[in-house]
C-alpha positions as CSV (number, residue, x, y, z in Angstrom):
1,X,109.5,114.8,189.4
2,X,112.9,114.2,190.8
3,X,115.7,112.2,189.3
4,X,117.6,109.8,191.4
5,X,121.2,108.6,190.9
6,X,120.2,105.8,188.5
7,X,118.6,108.3,186.1
8,X,115.1,107.2,186.9
9,X,112.6,110.0,186.8
10,X,110.3,109.7,189.8
11,X,107.8,111.3,191.9
12,X,106.6,109.9,195.2
13,X,105.0,106.7,193.5
14,X,105.9,106.6,189.8
15,X,109.2,105.8,188.0
16,X,110.2,106.1,184.5
17,X,113.6,105.5,182.8
18,X,114.9,104.9,179.3
19,X,117.2,101.9,179.8
20,X,118.3,101.3,176.2
21,X,117.4,102.2,172.7
22,X,118.4,99.9,170.0
23,X,117.7,98.8,166.4
24,X,115.9,95.5,166.6
25,X,115.3,94.8,162.9
26,X,115.9,96.4,159.5
27,X,114.8,95.6,156.0
28,X,115.4,97.4,152.7
29,X,114.5,96.1,149.2
30,X,114.6,97.6,145.8
31,X,112.8,95.0,143.8
32,X,112.8,97.0,140.5
33,X,116.4,98.3,140.6
34,X,118.2,99.2,138.4
35,X,115.4,99.9,136.0
36,X,113.7,102.2,138.6
37,X,116.6,104.6,138.4
38,X,116.2,105.1,134.6
39,X,112.9,107.1,134.7
40,X,111.5,110.3,136.3
41,X,111.5,109.7,140.1
42,X,108.2,111.2,141.6
43,X,107.2,108.5,144.1
44,X,104.0,108.0,146.1
45,X,105.0,107.3,149.6
46,X,102.9,105.1,151.9
47,X,103.8,105.1,155.6
48,X,102.7,102.5,158.1
49,X,103.3,102.7,161.8
50,X,102.8,100.0,164.5
51,X,103.8,99.6,168.1
52,X,104.2,96.5,170.3
53,X,104.7,96.1,174.0
54,X,106.4,93.2,175.8
55,X,106.9,92.9,179.5
56,X,110.6,91.6,180.1
57,X,110.6,91.5,183.8
58,X,108.6,93.3,186.6
59,X,108.5,97.0,185.5
60,X,110.8,96.5,182.6
61,X,109.1,96.7,179.2
62,X,110.2,96.5,175.6
63,X,108.3,98.9,173.3
64,X,109.0,98.3,169.5
65,X,108.0,101.1,167.0
66,X,107.8,99.5,163.5
67,X,107.8,101.9,160.5
68,X,107.3,100.6,157.0
69,X,107.8,103.0,154.0
70,X,106.8,101.9,150.5
71,X,107.6,104.1,147.6
72,X,105.9,103.6,144.4
73,X,106.6,105.1,140.9
74,X,103.6,104.4,138.7
75,X,102.8,100.8,139.4
76,X,106.3,99.7,140.5
77,X,107.8,99.6,143.9
78,X,110.8,101.8,144.1
79,X,111.8,100.7,147.5
80,X,110.5,99.1,150.8
81,X,112.2,100.1,154.0
82,X,111.2,98.8,157.3
83,X,112.8,99.6,160.7
84,X,112.0,98.1,164.1
85,X,113.3,100.6,166.6
86,X,113.1,99.2,170.2
87,X,113.6,100.5,173.6
88,X,113.8,99.1,177.1
89,X,111.9,101.2,179.6
90,X,111.4,101.0,183.3
91,X,107.9,102.0,184.1
92,X,106.5,101.6,187.5
93,X,103.6,103.0,189.6
94,X,101.4,104.4,186.8
95,X,97.6,103.8,186.9
96,X,96.4,101.7,183.8
97,X,95.3,104.8,181.7
98,X,98.7,106.6,182.2
99,X,100.7,103.4,181.7
100,X,98.9,102.9,178.3
101,X,99.6,106.6,177.4
102,X,103.3,106.0,178.4
103,X,103.7,102.8,176.4
104,X,101.5,103.8,173.5
105,X,102.5,107.5,172.9
106,X,105.5,108.7,175.0
107,X,107.9,105.7,174.5
108,X,107.2,105.6,170.6
109,X,107.7,109.4,170.7
110,X,111.2,108.8,172.1
111,X,112.0,106.0,169.7
112,X,110.7,107.9,166.5
113,X,113.8,110.2,166.0
114,X,116.1,107.1,165.8
115,X,113.8,105.2,163.4
116,X,113.4,108.3,161.3
117,X,117.2,108.6,160.9
118,X,117.6,104.9,160.1
119,X,114.9,105.1,157.3
120,X,116.6,108.2,155.9
121,X,120.0,106.5,156.0
122,X,118.6,103.3,154.3
123,X,116.9,105.2,151.5
124,X,120.0,107.3,150.7
125,X,122.2,104.2,150.8
126,X,119.7,102.6,148.5
127,X,120.5,105.3,145.8
128,X,117.4,107.3,146.3
129,X,117.0,110.9,147.3
130,X,116.9,111.5,151.0
131,X,113.6,110.8,152.6
132,X,112.9,112.9,155.7
133,X,109.9,111.7,157.5
134,X,107.8,114.5,159.1
135,X,107.4,114.7,162.8
136,X,104.5,112.8,164.2
137,X,102.2,113.5,167.2
138,X,102.2,110.2,169.0
139,X,99.8,111.4,171.8
140,X,97.2,112.2,169.0
141,X,97.9,108.9,167.2
142,X,97.4,106.9,170.3
143,X,94.3,108.8,171.4
144,X,92.9,108.2,167.8
145,X,93.6,104.4,168.2
146,X,91.8,104.3,171.5
147,X,88.8,106.2,169.9
148,X,88.7,103.7,167.1
149,X,88.9,100.6,169.2
150,X,86.1,101.9,171.3
151,X,83.9,102.6,168.2
152,X,84.4,99.1,166.8
153,X,83.3,97.4,170.1
């Protein structure tokens, strides 16, 4: 792959570039504060991931990685944090399977560190111990989603 002057990675027929990464939406709730701070804090963490794809114009796509983290202590919600980390990507010339891999795995992989940092900051600013989300293998997640969707058809 070569890189041209616009920063678009390309070979003879394909082009890929990250045009912009941005925080699209953020939500943080502590429905049981300040009482939740009084007891022992040993939360059960639930993590939900979702991605969406929207074509903005020809070859320009918005990929949104949504991460929702719910922390519970006993039967009470300690906090709920949700981040929609988005990016604009120039994707051109890829066959369907490779395009789906780019938008379903490679783009979310690039967005995840930003979303992970935003979640960590929200949780700390909410008065809770820092939450560091583990690295994720988006290629494996994407492949598992494909296998699951094929099995339910």
